[in-house]
N, C-alpha and C positions, 0 to 999 in steps of 0.2 A: 365469542368473544368476537370483536369485530377486526379484522385485518386492515391495517394502514398502508393502501395500495401505496402511497406518497412517500413510505420510509424509504432511506437514502440507500438501505442496503437488501432492497426487496427481491428476490430471486425466484425466478420462474423457468420450472423445467418443462423440457419439450421432451417427446416420448415418441421416436419414429422421425427419421431425418430425410423422410423422400422431400418433395416439389413444397407439399402444405407444411410440414415439418419447418423445413428451412426458410420457409414465407414469415413463419410465427415465431421463429428466432430471431429473425431479422428485423422486424417491425419492432420486437422486443427490446432489442440491446440498441438499436436507434433511438428509443424512445427512454434510453439511461437508465435500463435495467438488467442486472444479470441472467442471460439466458443462459440454462445450464444444458445441454442435449447430450440423450440418452439414445443408441438406437442397438437394437439387438445382432444386428453383422457385425464384428469385429471390423473395426476402423471406420463404419460407416459414420459416426458422430463428428470425426474429424476430417472425413472427406467433404461432409456437408459445411463445415467451418470455413474450410480452404475454399469453397464454390460458393460461398457468401460473400467471404472478401474479394472474391473476383469479380464478382457482381458490384460491390461496392466503388472496389479499383475505377470499373468502367466507368460509374457514373461521377467520379473524381475527373478522370479523364475529360468528363462532358460539362466539367462545370455545375454538375445539381449539387455535389457534396465536395466538401473541402477535407484536405490532408489532418484537419483536426477531428470530423465526423468519424471520417477511419479509422484512424486510432481512439475514438472513445466505442467505436463501435467491437472494433479486434478486442479491445480491452474487458467488455462484458459480455462477450461471446467465450461459454466453458465447456468444456466435453468432461462428460462422466464415461468411466471406463466400466462401472457394474451401475446397475441399479441402485445399489445400496450409497451410490454416491449423492443420490437425489436427496437425501435424507434433511438439507439445508432449507430445500425449496418451502417458498411461501406459498407457491402455486403451482401445480402440474397440470400442463397441457396433454393429452395424450391425441398422437394424430397417426394413428395405425393402419391397419387393412380393417377393412369395413367387414368384419367378422362379428356376431354378440359374443360368442365363446371366447374369442381370443383378447377382447376387450373385456369381458369380465373378469377373466384370469388374470388380465394386466392389472386391472384396478384393485385388484384382492391383494397382487404384489406388492402394488404401491401403498395401500394403506397400512401394510405391515413395517412400512421403511418410513414415512413421512410423517413430520406431528399428527396429533389428534386432530388441531386447528389449523392446519393447512388445508389448503382445497385443491379437490380434483375435477379437471373438468376434459372434458370430451372433443374433439373438433368432428363427429358424426355427421353427417349429410342426410341420415335414413333411419337411424336404429333411434328405440327412443330412450333417453335417459335414466327414466326408470327401471328399464329393464338390464342397464350396465349396473345398476348402483343397487341394484334388489338384494344382493347377498353380502353387501356391507355392512357393517359396525355405524359408521357414521354416516349415514344417506344425507343428512340436511344440509355438508359440505360438497355437494357434488351437484352439478350443473353439464350443459351443453356449453361449449365455446364454438359455436361454428363461422370459421371464416371463407372466404371466397377466394379462388383460384385465378388468375398468382394474387397472394396475399397482400404485396406492397404497394399492387396497386388499384384493388379490389377495397375500397373504403372501409365497405359495412360488413360487423359482424353480429352474430345473433345469439344475443346471453337465452340459452334455453331454463327455464323453470321447471324441474321436473314437480311432481306428486311433495316429495319431501325436502326439495332444496329451501335452504331457510333465506329470508328475506337479507340477510346481513352478506351470504355468500354471493347473491344476486347483484346487491349495491357493488359489491368489492369489483365485481368481475366486468362489470360496466363500466367504472374509475380504470380498472385494467386496461379495458378497451381506450378509453380515451386518453392515457398516456401511451397506448402503444400508436397513435395517432388516427385511430379507428374510428369509425360511428357506430355506435353498440347501438341493438333496439333487443329490446327483451321480448321474449317468445314462446307459447307455451308448448309442453312436449307433446306435440303432435303430430301424425303424420307428415311428413316434409316442412315440418315446421312452418316455417312463414313463405321464403321465397320462392320453393319449391313446391309449396303449396299452390302461392298465389302463380306461380309459373305455371300450372297445370291449362289455367283458362283459356291460352293463346293457343297453344297448340292442339288441345282436344276440338275445340271451336270451331278452327282451322279443317282441322280431318272432320268432323261432321258436317261442312259443307262441301269439299270435296265427295266425301264419301254419296252425300246426296246426288252427287252429279251437277252442282251447279255451276264450279266453278274448277277449275285447274289449282295446280300449286302457285304456279306462275303469278295466275290474276290475283289470287290471295295475298302475293305476298309485295306485289306491287301497290294493291289499295294501302295496305297497312303501312307500307313506307312513304306512299305518297299524298296518301289523304290522309292518315291520323299520325305521320310523323315517329313512327319504329323504326330503328335503326336497320332492323331484318323484319321479314316476314315468318311466320311459324315454321315454315318448311326449310328456309334458311336456316332457321336456326337450329332445328332439329339435326339437321346434317351437320352442322360445325360441331354441335355437343357429343354426337354421334349417337346415332337410334340403341346401340347398345345401353346406353346410358339411360336416354329419355324413356325409352318402354318400359324396362323393369321400374322405374320410379313412377311411371304413373299406375301400376299395377299395382304397384306398394301402398300408393296414396288411395289409389281406388278401394281397393280393402283395406285399408286401415279407415277410410270413412264409412264402412259398412253397404256398400254398390251404391253411395248416394250417386242419380242421376250425372249431376252437373260435372261429376269428373268419369265418365264412363272411356276407357278408352276405347280403339278403332281396330277392327280385326285387318285394315289398312296398315296401318304402323305396326303389328302382329306379324304381318307377312314380310315388311320389310325387316324385320329382326331376325324371323325363322330363315330366311334367303341367307342373310350374312352381309347384306346393302347397308351398310351401315352409316353413309353419308362419307363425307369430304375423305375419311382416313381410309377408307377403301375403294376411293373413284366413283361411286356409286350410291344414291339414297334416293331422296325425292327428286334429286337432278343427277345429271350424269357430269362428272368432270374430266376438263383434257388433259392432258400429258403434263401442263404446266400446273394443275390444280384448278384451274380457272372454271366456274360455275358454265356448263351448257345451259344458256335458257331461251326456252321456245318462245316466249313472250307473252305480255299481257293486252298490248294495244291492239283496236280493233282499226281493220280500212277504214281510211276516209277519202277515197277518192269518187264516190257519188256525189253529183249535185244538192247543194244543201236545200233543205226546204224551206220556201220563198213567205209562208207562214204555220203558226204552230197554232195550235187551242191550249192556253193556259186555262187551267178547271178551277185553281185556288189563284185567283188574282191577287190575294192577302197576302202569299208568298212572295215577300219582295226578293229573296236571294233568287229564288228561277225566274221572277219578271225579272230582276236586272242582270241576271244572265243572257235572256234572250235580247233582251232591249241591246245589251251589248255586241251582240252577234247580229244584228240588224234585220231579223226576221220581224214580219207584223203579225202581232198578236192580236189572236181573233179571241172573243169573251162568250163566244157559242158555238157547237159544232159546225163544219159547214159540209159535213160529210166525206171532205176527202185529206184534209190535212191532220198531220201527226198531233195526235192528243198526248200533251204532255202533264205527266202527275210528279208528286214528289213525297210519299207515301212515309211515315215512320212507323218501323216495326212490321208491315203486310206485306204483300207479293204483290205484282202487276193482277196476276188472275181476282183476289179479292178487292182489291180497288175498283177495278174496272164495273165488278159485277154490283158493287155497294153503288158504285155512282152511275149506273145506267149508261155505263160509257159503251164504244163498239171497241173490244177487247184486240181486234186485230191493228186497228192503228193507235192503241194506247199504247206508250212509253213512258216507263219510271225511271225517274233518275235521284241518284242519291247524292244529297245535297250535302253531306255530312263532311264535316274537316276542310282540307284545302281543296277547294274547288278548281284552283288555278292552276295545280298539277295533274290533277287526274278528276275522272267524272266516273262513274259506275252507272251502266245503262239495263234495263232489264227488260221484258216483253214476256207477254200471258204466251203460254203454248199455241202454235197454229197464228201467230201475227203474222203480217205482211212486212217479210224482211225487205222490200225495198222503200217501204214507208220509216223503217225502223231506222236503214242507214243513211236514210236524208234526213234523218234528225240529228244523228250522229254526227254528219259531216258538220251539220246548222254548231252543235255542241263544240265542234271542234274548232270554230274559226276563234274560238275565248282564247287559241293556245294551248289546251288543258291535254292533255292524254285521254282516251276514252278505253274503257274495259267493258267488253258486251259480256254478261252473263246470263245463264238461264233462270227463272224466275223464283224466288227465293225469298221468305219475308226476312225484313232487316238486312235485304242484300249481302254484302260483306262487312262493311267498317259498322254497320249499326250493330250487326249481331257479334263481333267480334270484340266491340269497346264494352257493350252492353255489357256481355258474361264476364270480361276481365273486370268491370266494375262490379257487377253482383255479386262476386266470387272474393272481391275486396271488401266490399259493405257484411257480407256474412262472417267473414273472418273476425272483422270489429268486431261485430254484435257476439258472438258466440266467446270472445275474449281471447284468442289466439294472440293479440297486441294490440294496441290501440289504435286509433283510426289514423294517427298522425305518423307511429312507426310501420302501420301498413303501407303507406305512400315512400316514406324515406326508405322504405328496406326494397321494395319494387323498383324505385326509382337508380338506387345504389347498386342493387345486386344483380338486376336485369337491364340497366341501359333504358330503360322504359321513359316515354318523353317526361308520361307526367305519373303519377299513383293512381291506383283503381279508383281510390275514391275522389281523386282530382277530377279524371278520368270523365267520373257520371256528371259530375260538373258541367265539364268541358261538352259535353253530349246535350247537359241542358236535364236534371235530374227527374222531371215531370217525362221528359222522353225518353231518358234510359228505361223509367219504368214501364213505361208504358211499351217500348219495344219488347221487352221481355214477356208482358202482358197478349201480346198481338202474338207472339212468336208461338207462347204455350196454346193459345187459343185455336191459331190454324193447325200446328201440329199435334195437337194434343200430349205433347211428353213433359212429363216432369221435369225434363232438365234446364226446364226456363223458367223455372217457378221464381219469383222473385222474392229476394230474402227482405225479411220482416224491417231492418234497418233501410233499405232503400224505399219499401214500399210508403212510411211513414214520413219520411222528409221529403219524399214527392208531393204526399199527402199536404201536408206542412209549408208546402215551398219553401223549403230548406238545402242547405247545401249538405251533401253526401257526407261531409267533415264534422257537421254539427255532432257533438257528444250527448251522450244523457247523462 
């Protein structure tokens, strides 16, 4: 039997009235449906209704809602005094504590109350839906409905399809999400689902670069913001969400994918977790925070007081972006080495050492520049071990004449931006290939759920699909680490000259 989500009497039960449950009830009521709230704590549901109405009254005061909207939502919000009162519900969404045994017990009790053709959904962010449904009689009508906090502001909802979930259930919950004015994406029942799984790449690769001693958290964050358009870098994001949240999540996903190297957590991350340095909430994580809670940032900019180089050697004269950058800065460009000037290269995926040796350049004067992304805001520069610091600083001063900030890091295959973006894109491609979600839904979820400037597959296109693949190939060859193996989805599209979003 298919549930008609547009029926005028549609009633959605919400069990658990914490922040998430209240948000789910609010968007349900505002969507024109009856939201019947139940909480195990006496008076909890009534308090939740009062809190929701206070929120809506505030929106009326700001002119964002009308009095009629408020009255409509008020009429749609109901309170269940006992679980038995949820019997009329066509759908029940659970939003209680993240504990498998608690959820299994609750779903068993709900199954005994509601109609056999009513849908049961869990708002879990980390527990397998199949595990929750395992002991139920009607597993086909159980799914995940993973909203994001704060629910009224975060448009995304993941509809989680478990092994036994029927297509009719999935379709009904997609329709419910739309009626709640959310943007639903259909996701497989895998560790981390879609957003939490896809979000591992930015954190784990940032940690890897730091762990290798190539760059500081401040440098990595600055490059991701300025060069790549992310609102926050990985270390800022970890501090914001809380290391007590993101470190355990990384471990769950790593274990869930049977130690896939692409999802390996960092011992440095675990160290902060063990020390209780949990980010903003404790006044210290990857960054320190002052008494007002403001981040104390040591900075990512290299000083540029040195006299700029008067001439530079451009090894790749076909690189229009590099040539244009130097031309704008006013230095004389030499096509052959004069034995003294900085030698500028712009490698894709390689480190400065490899580039200098392969091209037969003087490694002491070879300066690698990353041209990824917005070079008007920030440029990343690196040199081989033993490089001449004076030559490097002269080149930095020249590059800074463009107005861009300069970040100088230690020699790293793929710099920062190339490595980070390629790994984010690669994991997105892998998720599309193994069917966790469609290619379009992967990009939609990551932009709406994590505020990325573009989804992972669109990020591969932004890098250039061939370059994205090449970055991974080169890093894997240099490091010998299977962590950088390219998704076959990405490899095939790179070889065929296609967009990463091209479906099969």
